[in-house]
N, C-alpha and C positions, 0 to 999 in steps of 0.2 A: 416791820419793814419787809420781811419775807413775804408776808401775805399780800402786801401792796404790790410787790414786784410781780408775783404770780398773777394777780388780777390784771395788771398792766400788760403782761405778756399775752394773756388770753385775748384781751381787747385788740392788740396789734394783729394777732393771728386771725381773728375774726374779720378785721378790716381787710387784711390781705386776701382772704378767701373771697370776700365780697368783690374786691377789685378783679380777681381772676374770673369770677362768674360773670361780671358785667363786661369785661374787656376781652378776655381770651376766648371764652366759649363762643360768642357770636362770630368771632373771626374764624374759628374752626368750622362752624356751620356754614359760613359764607364760602369756605374753600371747597365744599363738596362739588364733584363734577356735575355737568348738566345732564349727562346720561343717567345719573342716579336720581334725578328729579322726576317727578310725575309730569305727564304731558299728553299731547294728542298725536296719534300716529295717522298720517295721511297716506292712503293707498289709492292707486288707480288700476283697475283691472284691465288686462289685455287678453282678449278683446274687451271693449267696454260693454258690460252686461249688467242689467239690474238684478237684484235679488241674490247676489253672491254673499254668503255668510262668512264672517270672520270672528273668531273667538280668541281673546287675550285675557288671561288672568281672571276669568269669570265674566269678563265684559263681552257682549255680543253686539256686532254691528252688521248692517246690511248695505250693499251698494245701492246707489240711486240709479236713475235712468241713464246717467252718463258713466256709470261704472265707478263712481267716486265713493270712497269709504273713509269715515272718521271714527276712530275708536280711542277711548281714554286708556292710557297705560300708566302704571305706577312708576316705571322707569324704562329706560331704553337699553338696559344691559342684557346681552344675550337674547335680544328680542326675536331673532330668527327662530330660536328654539321654542319660543313661547307662543308664537302666532300659529293658530290652527285654522286651516281652511278645509272644513269637512266637505265630502262629496255632497253636492246639493242639487236637487232637481228644481231648477229655477222656473221651469214652465212644464206644460204637459208633455212636451216632446224634446226637452233639452235638459242636460245635466252637466255640471262642471266639476272638475277635479283640479286641485292645485298642481302647478307644474314647476314654477321657479320664481324667485325674486330677481329683479335687476339690481345688482349691488347688494349692500347690506342693509337690512331693515333698521339697524341701529342708527343709520343716517337720518332717520326721521326726526331725531332730536333737534336737528338744525332747521326744522320746518320744511325739509324737502319732501316732495311727493315720491313715494316708493312704488315702482311698478310691480304689480302682482300678475304673473303670467298664469294663464289657465288653459287646460285642455278641456275641450268640450266634446260631448257625445250627443248624437241625435237619434231619435226613434223614427225609423223609416219603415215603410211598407212598400209593396210592389204588386203589380198586376201584369198580366200577360196579354198581348194582342198578336194577331197575325199580320201579314204584310199589308192587308187592306184595312186594318184598324178594328177588326172584329175581335171581341173578347175571347180569350182562350181560357177555359176552366183551369184553376190552379191544380186540380187533381190530375191533369194530364202530364204535368211536369213532375218527374220523380226526384230530381236533384238539381242544384244550382250552386255554382261557385262564384263568389264575389272577391275581388282583389283590389286593395287600395294602392295608391301610388307610393305608399311607404312599405308595402309588402304585407300588410295585414290581410289574412285570408279568412273568409267566412264560407264554410261548407254547409249547405242547407239541404235537408231531405225530409220527406214525410210531412208530419204536422208542422215542422218549422217553416215550411214554405207558405203557410197560410197565416203566420203570426208576424206582427211587427218585430223589429230587431234593433237593438242599440248598436250603433256603429260610431267609430271615432269621426268627429266632424272637423276638428282643428287642433293644432298644437302651436306652441310658441317657439321662436328661435331668436337668437341674439343678432341684432343688426347694428350698423354703425350709429343709428339714431336711437337705439334702445330696443326693447322687445317688440317683436312683430308677430302677429298671428297669421299662420299659414293654413289656408283651407285645404282640406283633403278631397280627393275624388276617388270614385270606385269604378271599376270596369267589370263587365260580366265575362268571365272566362269560359263558362259552359252553362248550358241549360239542357238537361237530359230529358228526352221524350222517346219512349220506346227503345231505349238503349243507345241513342245517338244524340250528339249535341246539335241543337238547332239554332245556334247563334254563331256569328263570326267572332272568334276569340278577341277580346278587348275592343270589339267594334262599337260598343255602346258605353257611354260614360255618364256618371251621375255624381253631382256635387251635393252632399247632404245639407250644406249651408243654404243652398238655394232651393232645393227640391226634396221634399220628404215623401212624396208619393211617386215612386218610380214606375214607369211603364216600359216593360221589356218586350221588345219585338222579337217574335220567333219566326223561323224560316219554315213555313208550311207551303206546299206547292200543290197546284191542281194538276192531277195526272190521270190520264185516260189510258186504260189497258185494253188491248184486243189481241186476237190470235188468228193466224191464217195457216193453212196447210202449206207444205213445202213447195209443191209443184203447181197447184191449181189456184193458189192465192185466194181461196175462199175462206170466209170466217168459219172457224170451227171452235169446238170446246164449249164447256158449260160455265167456265169461270176460271179464276186464278187463285192460287195459294201464295200468299205473300208472307215470307219469313223475315222477321225484323232482326235488328242487330242484337236484341236481348233474347233471341231464340223463340219469341212468340210467333204463332202462325195464325193468320187471318184468311178465311175463305171469302172471296168476293165473287158472287155470280155475275155473269154477263146479263145485261138488259136486253130488251128487244132489238136494240140497234147493234148488238154484238160487242158492246164495250162495258167495262167496269170502271166507273168514275170515282176517284177519291179526291174530294175537294180540298182536303187539308192533310196531305201526306208529309210527315216530317222529313227534312233533308237528311239524306244518308244513303247507304248502300243496302239493297234488299236482294233476297233470292226469290225469283218468281218462277212458279211452275203452273202450267195450264192443266186443269183436270177436265176429263170428259172429251170425247172426240178424237182421241189418238194418244200418242206417246210424246211426253215432253220432259226434257232434262231441266233441272233447276238452273236458272241463269242469273248471275249477279247483275243488278241494274243500279246505277248511280243516279240518284234524284237530286238535282240542284237547280231546277227551274221548272216552270209550267211546261208540260210537254205531253206528247202522245207516244206511248210505248207499244210497239207491235211485236208479238212473239211468234216464233215459228214452231209448228207442231207437225209431227209425222202422223198424218191421218190414215185411216184404213184405205182410202183411195190412193194415197201415195204408196203405201206398202203394196197394194195390188198392182199398181203401175210398175213398180220396181221388180216385183216377182215375175210379172208377165214379160217385162223387157229382158230379164235375165234368161228366162226360159226360151224366149224367141231367139236371143243371141246364141244360146247353147245349141238349140235345134238347127239354127241357121248354119253354125259352124260345121255341124255334122253333115248337113245336106250339101254344103259347098265342097266338103271333102269327098262326097260320094255322089257324083252327078247322076248316076243311074237311079238313085232313090228319088232325086228331084224330078227326073223325067217320068218315073213311074207315078209320082203324085200328080204331075201335070196331066198325064194321060188318064189316070183314074178320075180326075176331076172332069176332064172333057167327056169321058164316057158317061159319068154320072149325069152330067147336064144333058147329054144327048138322050139318055134313057128317060130322064124326066120329061123332056119335051115330047118324045115320040110315044111314051108310055108303052114300050115294047113288053112282050111276055118275059117273065123272069128267067126262063130257060135260055132264051136267046141272049139275054144280057150276060149270063154266066159264061156261055160259050164264047162270046165276044171277049170277055175279060181273059179267059184262058188262052185264047189265040194271041192276044196282045202280050200277055205275060210270057208265053213261050218264045215269041219273037224277040222280046227284050232280053230274055235270058241267053238266047243264042248270040245276040250282039255282044253281051258282056263277056261271055266265054271267049269269043273271037278277039275281043279287044285286049285281053290278057293284062300285063303290067302297064300297058299304055293308059289305062283308066286311073292309075294311082298317081297323085301329085307327089312332089318331093316330101319326105317325112317331116322336114323342118317347117313346111309352109303353115301347117296348123298351129305349131308352137309360136311362131312369129306373130301370127294373127291374134293369138290369145294374149300375148304380152302387150301388143299394141292396144288391144281392147281394154285391158286392165289399166294401162297408163292413161288412156283417154278418159276412163271413168274417174280416175283419181283427180285429173286436172279439172274435169268438169264439175265435180262435186265439192272439192275443197275450195272455199272462197278466197279471193285474193286479200292481201293485206293483213293476214292473221297476226303477224308479229307486231304490227303497229295498230292493233284494233282500237286502243284506247284514244289515241291522240291523232290519228291520221289515216289516210287511205292511199294505196299505192297508185302511182301514175302508170300509164300504159307501157312506157319504154324508158325505164331509168338507165342512166349511163353510169359507167363505173366510177368509183371514188377517185377524186383528184386531190385528196388531202391526206397523204400518208403520215403526217405529223399530228400530234394531239391538238385538238381544238378546244380551247378553254374560254369561257365567257365570264367577264367580270360581274360579280354578284354582290348585292347590297342587302344587309340584314338590319338596317337601322330604321325601317319604317314602323311607325306607330299610327293609330287611327287619325291622330291630329296632323301627321306629316303631310297628308294629302290636301290640307287646307292652305298650304303655302306654296306659291310659285309653281303651279302645275297647269299645263294646258292639255294634258292627256292623262288617262287613267287606265289601269289594267282591266281587261275583260273579266278577270277573276274577282274583281271588286277591290275596294280600297282596304286592302288587307293589312294585318299586323305581321311583322316579320318573325314573331314568336309562334306563329301558327304552323305546326308541323305538317298539316295537311296541305297548306299552300306550298311549303317547301317540296313535298312529294310531287305535287302536280307540276311545279317548275322543273324538277329533275326529269320527270317522265317526258314532258314536252321537249326539253333540251336533248335528251337521248334520242328521241324520234327524229330530230332535225340533224343528228350527226355530231352533236357536241359531246365531248368526252368528259368534261368536268367544269367546275366553277372555280374562279379565283375570288375568294370571299374577302370582302372588306372587313377588317377586324382590328381592334386593339383591346388591351386587357382591362375590361370593365365588367362588373357583375352581369349587366344585362347582355352584353355582347358575348360573354363567355357562355351564358346559358343558351343563347340562340345558336352559337356555333356548335355546342354539344348536341343540340337537337338536329341540326343539319348533318352532322357527322353520322348520327344514327340512321337518318333517312338515306344518306348516300351509301352507307354500308349495306342496307337492305336492298337498295336499287342497283348495287354494283356500279357506282358512279365515283368519280375521282374529285378531289378538292385540292386547291392550293390556297395560299393566304396572301392578301394585299394588306400589309401592316400600315395602318394610318399613322405615320410619324409626324403629321401636322395637326394642329388644333383647328378650331372653327375659324379662326382668323388667319389661317395659313402660316402660323408660326411653328417652327420645328419644336418637337418635344425634347426635353432634357435627355442627355445621353444615358443617365441612370435609369430613366423611365423606359427608354427603348431597350436597354440591356435587360432590365427586369422582365419586361413583357415578353421578349423573345426567349428568355430562359424559361419562363412559365410555359410558353407554347411548346418548346422543345421537350421539356420534361413530360408534358402530358401527351403529345401527339407524334413525337419523332419516329416512333416505331409503328404507328397506326397504318395499316394497309390502305385506308381510304386516301391518304396523302401520298401514296407511292405512284408518282407520275414519272420521275426520273431517278428512282432508287431512294432518294431522300425527299422530305417535304420541301416544296418550293415556297419561299417567302419573299415577296416583292416589297421592298422598303420604300414607301412613299416619303419623299423629303430627303432621301440620301444625297441628292444632287446639291444640297445646301452645305455639305461638309467636305473636308479634305480627306484624302485617302488615309492619312494617319488617324484622324478622328473616327472614320468608319471602321478601320481595322481594330481599334481599341474597343469600339462598341460591340461589334459582332464577332470578335475573335473567339469568344467562348462557346459559340453555337455553330460555327461553320462546319465542324465535323459532323454535326447532327442534322443541320439544315442546309439547303441551297439558298443562300441569301442573294437576291438579285436587286439591282438598283433601278431607278427610274430616270436615268439620264435623258436629257432633252436635246442634246447636241453631241456632235462627234468629239468635241473637246472634253465634255463631261465624261464620256465613255472612257477616253484614253487616260484621264487623270485619276479615275477611281477604280479602274478595272482590276488592278492588282489586289484590291481589298475585298472584291466581291466575286460571286460565282457566275455573273452574267448580268444582263439588262433586259428589262421589259418596258418598252416605250409606251406610255399611256398618252396617245395622240388622238384626241377625239374631235378637236376643232378644226382640223385641216380639211381642205376640200381636195380630195384625190382626183377629181375630174379636171380641175383647172390648175392645180399646183404641181410641185416637183416632188411629190411624195416618194416615188420610186427611187430616185437617186440618193436622197437622204437616208432612207431606210437601208439601202444596199451598203452605203458607206459605213453606217453604224454597225450593221451586221458583220461586215468584214473586220472591223476593229474588235468586236466581241469575240468572234471566232478565232482571231489571230492568237488570242491568249487562252483558247480552249473553253470559253465561257458559253453559257446558254443564252440564246437570243429568242425572245418572244415578240413577234411582230404584231402591230395593232391592226385591227379590222373594225370599221365602224360604218353604220348605215346613214349617219347624218348627225347634226348638232344644232341645238338652239337653247342657249342658257341665258337669254336676255332677261328673263324674270329673276335671275339670281346674280345679276351683275355682268353677264357676258355682253359682248359688243357685236357679235356676228351670228349669222345663221348659215348652216350648210344644209341645203335642201336635200331631201332623200331621192328625188327624181325617179320615183316609182321603182326603186331598187338599183338604179344605175350607179349611185354613189357607193353603195355596198359592193357592187361588182368591181368597180374601179379600185376601191380600197383593198379588196381581197386579192386582186391581181398584183397590186404593188407589194403587198405583204408577201405573197408567194414568191415573187422574184427576188426577195432578200434572203432566200434560203433559210427560213426560220427553223428553230427546233420545236416551236409550237406557235399556234396562232392565238392571239388574245382578242376575243370579240368584245368590243366596247359599245354596248354592254348588254347584260340581260335585262336589268330593271333600273337603270339610272334615269328616272323620270324627271328630275330637275333639269338635267342637261339635254334631255330628249334624245339620248343615244340608244334607247331601249329597243330590243327586238322581241321582247315579251309581247304576245298579242294584246292589243290595246283598243280602246274605243275609237281612237282617231285613225290608226293605221291597220287595225285588224291583225291578221297573221301574215301580212304581205312580206315583211322583211325576213321573218324566220323561214318562210318558204323559199325566198331567194337564196338564203344561206344554205338551206337543205339541198337546193338544186346545185349550188356551187360545190358542195361537198359530195355530190354524186349520190345523194339519198333520194330514192324514188318515192317520196312520201309528201303529201300535202298535210301540213300540220294544222290541227284544229285545237281549240281550247277544250281540255278534257272535262267538260261538264255535261255532256249530252248523254242521257240515259240510254240512247240507242246503242251504246257500247258498254260492255261490262267494265267494272272498276279495276279488274286485275290485269287488263291489257291483253286478253285473249278471248276469242269468240267461243261460245258454247251454243250448240244448237245445230245449225246447218253443217258446220265443219265437222262436228263430232258424228253426226248422222251420215255425212259423206264418207267418213272413214268406215263407218259400220256397213254402208252399202257396198263399198269397195271390198271389204272383207267378205260379205255375203256373196258377192259375185265370184270372188276367188274360190270360196268353198264349193260353189256349184260348178264353176267352169274348169277348175284344175282337174278334178277327177274325170270329168268328161274328156278333157284334153288328153290326159294320160291314157284313158281307155281307147280313145280315137287313134293315138299314135301307135299303141300296141297292135290294134286291129290292122292298121295300114302297113305295119312293118312285117306282117305275116304274108309270104308269097302265095298267090292264088294258083292252084294247079291248072295246067293247060290241057290235061287229058281228061278233064271231068266230063262225064256224060252230059249230053244236052238236056236231059230231063231232070238233072239234080243241081243242087247248089244254091237255089234261091228260095227254097221253102223256108218260111220263118225269117226272112231277111229283115223284117221290121224289128226283130229282137235285137239286132245290132244297135239299135238306138238306145 
C-alpha cells in the first residue's frame, strides 16, 4: 500500500508541474513589457541627409535620400545609450556629427519616428579678387580671420590660406514643432596684406550650406604719386620710398611723366618719402580710394631762393639803417656805368671816385646824429619781418588737417555748453538692406569696426562736437562695441554718455529687474572712467522712463544714482513734473518736430524751466530733419538746405540748456543723421560747425591728401625751419646793427678820416 501511495503521489506532482508549465509560464511570458521585446527603431535625421550611419547592438543602418533610418533592435530599454552615430563623411565636402535626439529614443517602441539632430560641417575654400574682379594671388595675403555668427573663430595664416578648411555648417535647436536645423554663416573680420587689413570688418558674409567656394574681395586702390618743389611747383625727385604698416620699404622710381603708379596698393596708412631732387620728410598718407598723391619737396632751387631772400633782407635792413651806404652804392653804380660808357682812362676814374667819396664823407660828418634813426626802429622791423615769415610759411588749418580746412573768417564760438550727438552702435552689414534711403560716405559699415569709430570721432571733434550719447543696453554684442568705442574716445580725448534703451523692438518697456541689472553693470564698469566725465558723473538717459511712475523709477535706479546721473526722456511738461524727483534731469529726444513751422521754442523753454526748478540737468534736442516713413513713420520734416537745423539750434539755445543733444550722428533709419552721406554729403555737419563757431569745412577723412594723424608734415615743418633759419641769420645782424647805431659818432673828427673801410660795418 505504501508503494502504491508513493506512486500515486508522484503522478499527481507530475501532473501539477505539467499544468504549471502549460498555464502559468505562457502567462508570465505574455506579461513581459513591450520595451523588452525586439523591434524596429524609426529615425528621421534633422536636417534630412542621406548616408548617415547609425549603429545599435552590432546592427548598422544608413539613412535614405530623405534622411529616414530603420534599424532592428533587440529591445528598447536604455536605447539612448546604445545608439551610436559616428562622425561620418557623407560626401566629398560634408560630414555629420550627432547632436541630439528629440525626446527619448525608447519611444520608438510605440512605432513613433524619433528625430535625430545632426551638426554638419562643410569643406570650404576661398580665393581673392580685387575691386574689379581681377584675381589676387593667395601668397599676397599673410593672414585672415573668419568668424561665424555663433562666435567660432578661424585664424588662418601661411600655408593654411591655400588649403580647404572644415567649418561648421549647421546645428540643431529645439523648436515648438520639433528639431530645426539652423544654418550658420561666416564673416571676414580681417585679411592682412602688407601689415594692414584690406577688408571692411564683417562686410562680406558667406553661408557654407549654399556656397563652398568663397570669393573674398580685397580693397586695393590705384594710386599715382608725384612730387613738386615747394615754391616753383615743378616736378622733382627720382621716386618715392613707401614704408608699409609691416615696416617693409619699397622704392618706386618716377616714370617719364614724373609719376609712380601703383595699380593695386592695399588700403591703409603709409609713410611716403621722396628721394632725389631735394630734401623730403616722411609723410603719413591714408589710402582708401583711387587717387593722386602729390608730395612737397624742398628742392635746391627752393633752398637757394630762401637763402638769397634772407641775405637780401639782412643786407636791406642794414642799408635802410645807414642811408649813406645806400647813397654810396647808388653813386658808385652810376659812376661805374658812366665809366663803362665813356671808356675813360683808369686814372681819371679813380680821381672821380676819390672826389665823390670825400664829398660824401664831409656831408656825413656835418650831418652828425641826425643821420641815425631811432635805435628801436631796426628791432621793430626785424620782429615784423619774422612774424610775416611765420604767417606766410605756416599753412592754415593745421589743427584740422585730417577732416577739414579753415574758412577765411571764422566767428567766435556761440555754444559754451557741451555739444553731444546721439550715436548708434547697432549697425551690421545686413542693417543697410532694410528701410534706408541714404547711406554713409564711409560705406555700409559694421558698428564693431574701431577704425570707423575713430573716423566718426575725429569728424565730430572737427565740427565742434564734444561727445557722443551712445545707444546701449547690456548684451554681449553691444558691450563689446561700447568697450571699443571707449578705447577710441580715450585715445582721441573725446567724451561719452549713454542712452539706455529701456524699450524692446516692439517699444515695450523692459522689466524693472533688467533695467536695474543693466545699469548696475554699467556703473560697476564705467562709473569712474574719465571718458564719461561730462558733468562729474556718467550721464545715462533712460529711454522709456516716461512709461513709469516716480515710485517705480526711484525703486529701479535708486541703487546707482550716487554713481550715475540718470536722466529721463519725458515728452511733455506733465511727465517732467511727475518724475523729476526720482531723476537727475531730462533729455528730450524730439526728432520729428518741425522747428520752422511749430512751437518748438515755447515747449522746450517750459520743460527746461521745470527741470531747472529742481536743480536737474536739461539736454535740449537739435535735429536737421526727419523721415521715418520706411519704418512706420507718418511724416517728413525736410532739411531745407540747413534751415531746419538752424531753427532747431536756435530753439534749443533759447531753452538755456546744460548741453545740446544733436539728433543724430548716424540714425539712418529715421534720417536724422548729420554724418556725411551719399544723399546730403557734409552739408548739415558743416551747418552745425558754423553754428558752433568752428571755422572749418568738414570733409570725410578718407582723402590721402591729408595725413592720417591729423597734422600736416611737409610745408608746415619746413616753414618752421625757414623761420628758424631766418632768425639765426637776422638776429645776430640785428644785434650788431643796434650796437653799432647806439655808439655816438664824434663831431670833431677830421674831414679826411672816419670812412675808410666803412664796408666792414656790414
